[in-house]
Structures are given as C-alpha cells and as structure tokens.
Residue frames as a rotation matrix with the C-alpha (Angstrom) as fourth column:
MET 1
0.566 0.824 0.000 0.00
0.824 -0.566 0.000 0.00
0.000 0.000 -1.000 0.00
ALA 2
0.491 -0.453 -0.744 2.75
0.114 -0.813 0.570 2.49
-0.864 -0.365 -0.348 0.94
ASN 3
-0.599 -0.755 0.267 4.65
0.335 0.067 0.940 1.64
-0.727 0.653 0.212 -2.25
ASP 4
-0.104 0.652 0.751 1.52
0.993 0.026 0.115 2.22
0.056 0.758 -0.650 -4.35
LEU 5
0.828 0.396 -0.398 1.13
0.464 -0.881 0.088 5.69
-0.315 -0.258 -0.913 -2.84
PHE 6
0.069 -0.899 -0.433 4.82
-0.006 -0.434 0.901 6.48
-0.998 -0.060 -0.035 -3.35
ASN 7
-0.630 -0.315 0.710 4.68
0.628 0.331 0.704 5.26
-0.457 0.890 -0.011 -6.94
SER 8
0.388 0.828 0.404 1.61
0.921 -0.337 -0.194 7.41
-0.024 0.447 -0.894 -7.66
PHE 9
0.706 -0.212 -0.675 3.67
0.036 -0.942 0.333 10.47
-0.707 -0.260 -0.658 -6.71
MET 10
-0.320 -0.947 0.028 6.52
-0.007 0.031 0.999 9.39
-0.947 0.320 -0.017 -8.98
THR 11
-0.607 0.088 0.790 4.43
0.742 0.421 0.522 8.65
-0.287 0.903 -0.321 -12.07
GLY 12
-0.953 0.280 0.119 2.26
-0.214 -0.896 0.389 11.75
0.215 0.345 0.913 -11.94
PRO 13
-0.430 0.864 0.263 -1.49
-0.694 -0.130 -0.708 12.14
-0.577 -0.487 0.655 -11.59
ASP 14
-0.599 0.349 0.721 -3.99
0.500 0.866 -0.004 9.54
-0.626 0.358 -0.693 -12.73
GLU 15
-0.626 0.372 0.685 -6.64
0.682 -0.166 0.713 10.22
0.379 0.913 -0.150 -15.39
LYS 16
0.531 0.844 -0.072 -8.67
0.753 -0.431 0.497 12.24
0.389 -0.318 -0.865 -12.85
GLY 17
0.235 -0.528 0.816 -5.69
-0.129 -0.849 -0.513 14.44
0.963 0.015 -0.268 -11.95
ARG 18
0.867 0.164 0.471 -5.21
-0.478 0.007 0.878 12.74
0.141 -0.986 0.085 -8.58
PHE 19
-0.279 -0.937 -0.208 -2.07
-0.555 0.334 -0.762 11.61
0.784 -0.097 -0.614 -6.77
GLY 20
-0.981 -0.031 -0.191 -3.18
0.121 0.673 -0.730 8.65
0.151 -0.739 -0.656 -4.72
GLN 21
-0.392 0.899 -0.196 -6.59
0.915 0.403 0.019 8.32
0.096 -0.172 -0.980 -3.07
PHE 22
0.413 0.627 -0.661 -7.04
0.767 -0.630 -0.118 11.94
-0.491 -0.458 -0.741 -2.00
GLY 23
-0.447 -0.724 -0.525 -4.50
0.334 -0.680 0.652 14.06
-0.830 0.116 0.546 -3.88
GLY 24
-0.006 0.418 0.909 -5.51
1.000 -0.021 0.016 16.35
0.026 0.908 -0.417 -6.68
ARG 25
-0.609 -0.136 0.781 -6.55
0.325 -0.941 0.090 19.86
0.723 0.309 0.618 -7.43
PHE 26
-0.023 0.586 -0.810 -7.81
0.980 -0.147 -0.133 21.94
-0.197 -0.797 -0.571 -4.58
VAL 27
-0.960 -0.236 0.150 -8.87
0.274 -0.897 0.346 25.16
0.053 0.373 0.926 -6.22
SER 28
-0.445 0.833 -0.330 -11.91
-0.190 -0.448 -0.874 27.36
-0.875 -0.326 0.357 -5.83
GLU 29
-0.038 0.528 0.848 -14.57
0.764 0.562 -0.316 26.32
-0.644 0.636 -0.425 -8.34
THR 30
0.838 0.370 -0.400 -14.68
0.084 -0.813 -0.577 29.86
-0.539 0.450 -0.712 -9.71
LEU 31
0.116 -0.887 -0.446 -11.05
-0.769 -0.365 0.524 29.42
-0.628 0.282 -0.725 -10.82
MET 32
0.003 -0.146 0.989 -11.50
0.171 0.975 0.143 26.02
-0.985 0.169 0.028 -12.48
PRO 33
0.898 0.297 0.324 -12.27
0.350 -0.038 -0.936 27.38
-0.265 0.954 -0.138 -15.99
LEU 34
0.704 -0.700 -0.119 -8.99
-0.706 -0.673 -0.219 29.32
0.073 0.238 -0.969 -15.85
ILE 35
-0.047 -0.714 0.698 -7.07
-0.631 0.563 0.533 26.30
-0.774 -0.415 -0.477 -14.54
LEU 36
0.352 0.253 0.901 -8.50
0.400 0.830 -0.390 24.10
-0.846 0.497 0.191 -17.30
GLU 37
0.999 -0.041 -0.008 -7.61
-0.027 -0.498 -0.867 26.69
0.031 0.866 -0.499 -19.95
LEU 38
0.356 -0.927 0.119 -4.07
-0.914 -0.320 0.248 26.87
-0.192 -0.197 -0.961 -18.57
GLU 39
-0.022 -0.316 0.948 -3.77
-0.215 0.928 0.305 23.09
-0.976 -0.197 -0.088 -18.57
GLU 40
0.733 0.382 0.562 -5.00
0.438 0.368 -0.820 22.88
-0.521 0.848 0.102 -22.17
GLN 41
0.912 -0.404 -0.076 -2.58
-0.355 -0.681 -0.640 25.56
0.207 0.610 -0.765 -23.37
TYR 42
0.148 -0.882 0.448 0.31
-0.854 0.115 0.508 24.00
-0.499 -0.458 -0.736 -21.45
GLU 43
0.234 0.000 0.972 -0.37
0.159 0.987 -0.038 20.61
-0.959 0.164 0.231 -23.03
LYS 44
0.940 0.114 0.322 -0.25
0.335 -0.126 -0.934 22.24
-0.065 0.985 -0.157 -26.47
ALA 45
0.751 -0.659 0.034 2.87
-0.646 -0.745 -0.170 24.29
0.137 0.105 -0.985 -25.74
LYS 46
0.275 -0.727 0.629 4.96
-0.597 0.384 0.705 21.49
-0.754 -0.570 -0.328 -24.30
THR 47
0.107 -0.239 0.965 4.93
0.572 0.809 0.137 19.67
-0.813 0.537 0.223 -27.66
ASP 48
0.953 0.268 0.145 5.16
0.281 -0.587 -0.759 22.80
-0.118 0.764 -0.634 -29.83
ASP 49
0.172 -0.965 0.200 8.59
0.984 0.158 -0.081 23.25
0.047 0.211 0.976 -31.42
SER 50
0.057 -0.145 0.988 8.11
0.331 -0.931 -0.156 27.02
0.942 0.336 -0.005 -31.71
PHE 51
0.924 0.264 0.278 7.51
-0.186 -0.326 0.927 27.28
0.335 -0.908 -0.252 -27.94
TRP 52
0.739 -0.672 -0.053 10.72
0.501 0.494 0.711 25.39
-0.451 -0.552 0.701 -27.20
SER 53
0.097 -0.698 0.710 12.65
0.897 -0.248 -0.366 27.29
0.431 0.672 0.602 -29.83
GLU 54
0.404 0.123 0.906 11.70
-0.092 -0.981 0.174 30.58
0.910 -0.153 -0.385 -28.17
MET 55
0.994 -0.037 0.101 12.51
-0.096 0.130 0.987 29.16
-0.049 -0.991 0.126 -24.72
HIS 56
0.498 -0.861 0.104 15.94
0.823 0.507 0.257 27.91
-0.274 -0.043 0.961 -25.77
ASP 57
0.075 -0.446 0.892 16.77
0.638 -0.666 -0.386 31.17
0.766 0.598 0.235 -27.53
LEU 58
0.577 0.218 0.787 15.83
-0.340 -0.813 0.474 33.23
0.743 -0.541 -0.395 -24.48
TRP 59
0.955 -0.292 -0.058 17.58
0.199 0.479 0.855 30.85
-0.222 -0.828 0.515 -22.06
THR 60
0.245 -0.924 0.293 20.76
0.969 0.243 -0.044 31.22
-0.030 0.295 0.955 -24.08
HIS 61
-0.340 -0.451 0.825 20.71
0.677 -0.727 -0.119 34.89
0.653 0.518 0.552 -25.08
TYR 62
0.247 0.501 0.830 18.67
-0.257 -0.792 0.554 36.51
0.934 -0.350 -0.067 -22.29
VAL 63
0.978 0.179 0.111 19.17
-0.159 0.286 0.945 34.37
0.137 -0.941 0.308 -19.18
GLY 64
0.172 -0.984 0.056 22.73
-0.968 -0.179 -0.176 33.25
0.183 -0.024 -0.983 -19.85
ARG 65
0.516 0.074 0.853 22.24
-0.397 0.903 0.162 29.49
-0.759 -0.422 0.496 -19.79
PRO 66
0.568 0.243 -0.786 23.59
0.426 0.731 0.533 26.98
0.704 -0.638 0.312 -19.52
SER 67
0.877 -0.260 0.404 24.78
-0.479 -0.544 0.689 28.01
0.041 -0.798 -0.602 -16.08
PRO 68
0.107 -0.914 -0.392 28.51
-0.545 0.276 -0.792 27.35
0.832 0.299 -0.468 -15.78
LEU 69
0.918 0.020 -0.395 29.91
0.281 0.670 0.687 24.71
0.279 -0.742 0.610 -13.47
TYR 70
0.365 -0.811 0.457 32.78
-0.757 -0.544 -0.362 25.68
0.542 -0.214 -0.813 -11.21
PHE 71
0.351 -0.349 -0.869 35.20
0.391 0.898 -0.203 23.03
0.851 -0.268 0.451 -9.95
ALA 72
0.790 -0.015 0.613 35.59
-0.525 -0.532 0.664 23.66
0.316 -0.846 -0.429 -6.21
GLU 73
0.233 -0.811 -0.537 39.18
-0.071 0.537 -0.841 22.47
0.970 0.234 0.067 -6.01
ARG 74
-0.658 -0.545 0.519 39.89
-0.513 -0.179 -0.839 23.44
0.551 -0.819 -0.162 -2.40
LEU 75
0.096 0.769 0.632 36.60
-0.975 0.202 -0.097 22.01
-0.202 -0.607 0.769 -1.12
THR 76
0.775 0.105 -0.623 37.26
-0.369 0.876 -0.311 18.82
0.513 0.471 0.718 -3.07
ASP 77
-0.196 -0.945 -0.262 40.73
-0.100 0.284 -0.953 18.57
0.976 -0.161 -0.150 -1.50
HIS 78
-0.535 0.021 0.845 39.39
-0.808 -0.305 -0.504 19.37
0.247 -0.952 0.181 1.98
LEU 79
0.413 0.807 0.422 36.75
-0.870 0.487 -0.080 16.64
-0.270 -0.334 0.903 1.81
GLY 80
-0.501 -0.827 0.255 39.14
-0.719 0.562 0.409 14.17
-0.482 0.022 -0.876 0.20
GLY 81
-0.232 0.478 0.847 36.58
0.271 0.868 -0.416 12.38
-0.934 0.133 -0.331 -1.94
ALA 82
0.217 0.450 0.867 34.47
0.940 0.143 -0.309 13.07
-0.263 0.882 -0.392 -4.97
LYS 83
-0.854 -0.423 0.304 35.16
0.508 -0.806 0.304 16.06
0.116 0.414 0.903 -7.18
ILE 84
-0.036 0.846 -0.532 32.77
0.776 -0.312 -0.548 18.85
-0.630 -0.433 -0.645 -6.18
TYR 85
-0.777 -0.082 0.625 31.31
0.530 -0.620 0.578 21.25
0.340 0.780 0.525 -8.72
LEU 86
-0.432 0.648 -0.627 29.10
0.346 -0.523 -0.779 24.24
-0.833 -0.554 0.002 -8.03
LYS 87
-0.176 0.481 0.859 26.38
0.965 -0.087 0.247 25.16
0.193 0.872 -0.449 -10.51
ARG 88
-0.828 -0.365 -0.426 26.55
0.463 -0.873 -0.151 28.95
-0.317 -0.323 0.892 -10.84
ASP 89
-0.052 0.915 0.400 22.86
0.963 -0.060 0.261 29.90
0.263 0.399 -0.878 -11.18
GLU 90
0.349 0.167 -0.922 23.55
0.588 -0.806 0.077 33.20
-0.730 -0.568 -0.379 -9.44
LEU 91
-0.711 -0.645 -0.280 25.19
0.132 -0.514 0.848 34.27
-0.690 0.566 0.450 -12.72
ASN 92
-0.320 0.700 0.638 21.83
0.944 0.183 0.274 34.01
0.075 0.690 -0.720 -14.53
HIS 93
-0.652 0.246 0.717 20.08
-0.012 -0.949 0.314 37.26
0.758 0.196 0.622 -15.43
THR 94
0.425 0.732 0.533 18.33
-0.457 -0.334 0.824 38.42
0.781 -0.594 0.192 -12.19
GLY 95
-0.325 -0.774 0.544 20.84
-0.832 -0.039 -0.553 36.46
0.449 -0.632 -0.631 -10.08
ALA 96
-0.395 0.208 0.895 19.00
-0.593 0.686 -0.422 33.19
-0.701 -0.697 -0.148 -9.41
HIS 97
-0.953 0.049 0.300 17.38
0.214 0.808 0.549 30.12
-0.216 0.587 -0.780 -10.97
LYS 98
-0.262 0.952 -0.157 13.87
0.260 -0.086 -0.962 31.60
-0.929 -0.293 -0.225 -10.70
ILE 99
-0.151 0.193 -0.970 13.99
-0.744 -0.668 -0.017 33.22
-0.651 0.719 0.244 -14.14
ASN 100
-0.960 -0.249 -0.124 14.21
-0.269 0.721 0.639 29.80
-0.070 0.647 -0.759 -15.83
ASN 101
-0.605 0.794 0.060 10.68
0.755 0.597 -0.271 28.86
-0.251 -0.118 -0.961 -14.79
VAL 102
-0.037 0.601 -0.798 9.20
0.176 -0.782 -0.597 32.37
-0.984 -0.163 -0.077 -14.93
LEU 103
-0.673 -0.283 -0.683 10.29
-0.571 -0.387 0.724 32.69
-0.470 0.877 0.099 -18.55
GLY 104
-0.937 0.349 -0.029 8.20
0.270 0.773 0.574 29.65
0.223 0.530 -0.818 -19.51
GLN 105
-0.295 0.867 -0.400 5.23
0.802 -0.003 -0.597 30.91
-0.519 -0.497 -0.695 -17.53
ILE 106
-0.136 0.209 -0.968 5.32
-0.175 -0.967 -0.184 34.31
-0.975 0.145 0.168 -19.22
ILE 107
-0.882 -0.179 -0.437 5.76
-0.455 0.073 0.888 32.88
-0.127 0.981 -0.146 -22.71
LEU 108
-0.741 0.671 -0.013 2.77
0.664 0.735 0.137 30.61
0.101 0.093 -0.990 -22.07
ALA 109
-0.111 0.708 -0.698 0.74
0.565 -0.533 -0.630 33.57
-0.818 -0.464 -0.341 -20.76
ARG 110
-0.474 -0.123 -0.872 1.59
-0.510 -0.769 0.386 35.58
-0.717 0.628 0.302 -23.89
ARG 111
-0.985 0.113 -0.129 0.50
-0.037 0.592 0.805 32.68
0.167 0.798 -0.579 -26.11
MET 112
-0.435 0.866 -0.246 -2.80
0.896 0.391 -0.210 32.72
-0.085 -0.312 -0.946 -24.21
GLY 113
-0.072 0.384 0.921 -3.25
0.523 -0.772 0.362 36.44
0.849 0.507 -0.145 -24.90
LYS 114
0.558 0.245 -0.793 -2.76
0.828 -0.223 0.514 37.51
-0.051 -0.943 -0.327 -21.27
THR 115
0.304 -0.396 0.866 -1.64
0.303 -0.822 -0.482 41.10
0.903 0.409 -0.130 -20.71
ARG 116
0.243 -0.200 0.949 -1.18
-0.832 -0.546 0.098 41.20
0.498 -0.814 -0.299 -16.92
ILE 117
-0.038 -0.367 -0.929 0.76
0.235 0.901 -0.366 38.88
0.971 -0.232 0.052 -14.67
ILE 118
0.581 0.218 0.784 0.16
-0.710 -0.335 0.619 38.47
0.398 -0.916 -0.040 -10.94
ALA 119
0.057 -0.635 -0.770 2.83
0.209 0.762 -0.613 36.84
0.976 -0.125 0.176 -8.77
GLU 120
0.955 0.085 0.283 3.75
-0.256 -0.243 0.936 36.44
0.148 -0.966 -0.211 -5.14
THR 121
0.153 -0.962 -0.228 7.18
0.077 0.241 -0.967 36.35
0.985 0.130 0.111 -3.59
GLY 122
0.835 0.020 -0.550 8.76
0.543 0.133 0.829 35.84
0.090 -0.991 0.100 -0.19
ALA 123
0.133 -0.890 -0.436 12.43
0.641 -0.259 0.723 36.75
-0.756 -0.376 0.536 -0.31
GLY 124
0.376 0.157 -0.913 11.85
-0.319 -0.903 -0.287 38.59
-0.870 0.400 -0.289 -3.56
GLN 125
-0.677 -0.736 0.022 13.75
-0.226 0.236 0.945 36.54
-0.701 0.634 -0.326 -6.15
HIS 126
-0.418 0.609 0.674 10.57
0.840 0.541 0.033 35.23
-0.345 0.580 -0.738 -7.80
GLY 127
0.608 0.659 -0.443 9.16
0.489 -0.750 -0.445 38.75
-0.626 0.054 -0.778 -7.86
VAL 128
-0.015 -0.711 -0.703 12.35
-0.428 -0.631 0.647 40.12
-0.903 0.311 -0.295 -9.41
ALA 129
-0.842 -0.311 0.441 12.34
0.192 0.592 0.783 37.44
-0.505 0.744 -0.439 -12.11
THR 130
-0.039 0.923 0.382 8.63
0.933 0.171 -0.317 37.96
-0.358 0.344 -0.868 -12.86
ALA 131
0.623 0.261 -0.737 8.92
0.146 -0.965 -0.218 41.74
-0.768 0.028 -0.639 -13.03
THR 132
-0.341 -0.861 -0.377 12.01
-0.353 -0.254 0.901 41.48
-0.872 0.440 -0.217 -15.24
VAL 133
-0.806 0.060 0.589 10.43
0.491 0.622 0.609 39.13
-0.330 0.780 -0.531 -17.78
CYS 134
0.304 0.953 0.006 7.18
0.845 -0.267 -0.462 41.13
-0.439 0.146 -0.887 -17.80
ALA 135
0.359 -0.247 -0.900 9.19
-0.181 -0.964 0.193 44.29
-0.916 0.093 -0.391 -18.51
LYS 136
-0.723 -0.682 0.116 10.96
-0.060 0.228 0.972 42.55
-0.689 0.695 -0.205 -21.38
PHE 137
-0.720 0.492 0.490 7.65
0.693 0.466 0.551 41.65
0.043 0.736 -0.676 -23.01
GLY 138
-0.863 0.352 0.363 5.74
-0.258 -0.924 0.284 44.82
0.435 0.151 0.888 -22.08
LEU 139
-0.073 0.852 -0.519 3.28
0.476 0.487 0.732 43.07
0.877 -0.193 -0.441 -19.77
LYS 140
0.212 0.228 0.950 1.71
-0.714 -0.627 0.310 44.65
0.667 -0.745 0.030 -16.69
CYS 141
-0.238 -0.384 -0.892 2.96
0.338 0.828 -0.447 43.01
0.911 -0.408 -0.067 -13.52
VAL 142
0.423 0.341 0.839 1.68
-0.725 -0.428 0.539 42.97
0.543 -0.837 0.066 -9.93
VAL 143
-0.298 -0.573 -0.764 3.83
0.170 0.756 -0.633 41.28
0.939 -0.318 -0.128 -7.28
TYR 144
0.738 0.551 0.389 2.42
-0.350 -0.181 0.919 40.60
0.577 -0.814 0.059 -3.82
MET 145
-0.261 -0.860 -0.438 4.86
0.291 0.362 -0.885 40.42
0.920 -0.358 0.156 -0.92
GLY 146
0.492 0.461 -0.739 4.37
0.805 0.083 0.588 40.37
0.332 -0.884 -0.330 2.83
ALA 147
0.896 -0.063 0.440 5.08
-0.143 -0.978 0.151 43.59
0.421 -0.198 -0.885 4.74
HIS 148
0.691 -0.683 0.236 7.89
-0.229 0.103 0.968 42.05
-0.686 -0.723 -0.085 6.81
ASP 149
0.286 -0.570 0.770 9.46
0.814 0.568 0.119 40.60
-0.506 0.593 0.627 3.66
VAL 150
0.717 0.009 0.698 9.31
0.478 -0.734 -0.482 44.01
0.508 0.679 -0.530 1.98
GLU 151
0.874 -0.395 0.284 11.29
-0.486 -0.678 0.551 45.44
-0.025 -0.620 -0.785 4.90
ARG 152
0.468 -0.714 0.521 13.80
-0.054 0.566 0.823 42.58
-0.882 -0.413 0.226 5.07
GLN 153
-0.046 -0.436 0.899 14.34
0.830 0.484 0.277 42.33
-0.555 0.759 0.340 1.32
ALA 154
0.502 0.288 -0.815 14.48
0.018 -0.946 -0.323 46.00
-0.864 0.148 -0.481 0.36
PRO 155
-0.519 -0.726 -0.450 17.13
-0.451 -0.215 0.866 45.46
-0.726 0.653 -0.216 -2.38
ASN 156
-0.819 0.278 0.501 14.86
0.529 0.703 0.475 42.99
-0.220 0.654 -0.723 -4.18
VAL 157
0.263 0.934 -0.241 11.86
0.742 -0.356 -0.568 45.29
-0.616 -0.030 -0.787 -3.78
PHE 158
0.110 -0.313 -0.943 13.91
-0.333 -0.906 0.262 48.07
-0.936 0.286 -0.204 -5.38
ARG 159
-0.864 -0.503 0.025 14.83
-0.175 0.346 0.922 45.79
-0.472 0.792 -0.387 -8.29
MET 160
-0.360 0.813 0.457 11.15
0.853 0.486 -0.193 44.93
-0.379 0.320 -0.868 -8.88
C-alpha cells in the first residue's frame, strides 16, 4: 500500500488528476475554468517546437544558460573524496534560478493572450524574475509580498 502511494507520486497524476486516493486539485470552483484553460494551453505548448525554440533562444541569449559549473578544487581537496562542482545559477540574469521557470510561464501567458501577470514572492527573487520578464515583453505586472518581507528584502523590492 505504501509503495503504491509512493509510486503514484513518482508517475504523476492519474486520469482524474489525482495523486493517490485523495490528492488532486484543490482550487476554488470559480477558478476552475482558468485552470483548465491553462492546462489545455500548457499541453499544447509542451509539444510545440516554436515554444521550445523561443525558450531555448531566451535561455541562451537573455538568461545566460547553460549556467557554468565551477570546480571547487579546495573544497574537493578538503573533503578528500568526490570532485565537487558548483552550478553557478547566481550568474543568470536576475541572479537566481527563478527566471528559468518564470520565462516559460510568461511565454505561455503571452501565447494565451494575457496582458497582466500576478505573482507572489517571499524573499523577492521570484518577484524580481517575474517583473524582469514582464518588462521585457511589455506586460503589466503585480507582485504581492508580505510587509515584513518588503522590509527585510528592500534590495529585491527596489529591483522589482
């Protein structure tokens, strides 16, 4: 029984969109038409060569991917075992990995004819990435962030 549940998480949702006996979508019914539209457009986009062509072009020429790997020679020597490499995602445009996913979300939103993007952020990196990509494509952007986070993460708020 436990293995069946674990395997359901590994293989994705069943035909009803559920992970195991109870898992699934827990969204307000008023949002379901939007969720279903998003799902439909995502299913189309993920097999569309033009979508992936645009993604790869932007990852390469806008984000700066692939992120370089840095051989941590002194750490490798200190630990005395496997060679240790650090993936340098902080060198991506906006300084984190967040832009990789946001870029796909915004391209999908544009394909759907959306003109305004709403996001939330905690430490601010997701908000920075969202605001940056929206600015690139001329989309309106609203980022929600908690008051304490706004105070603690003032540099990211400024960048947004």
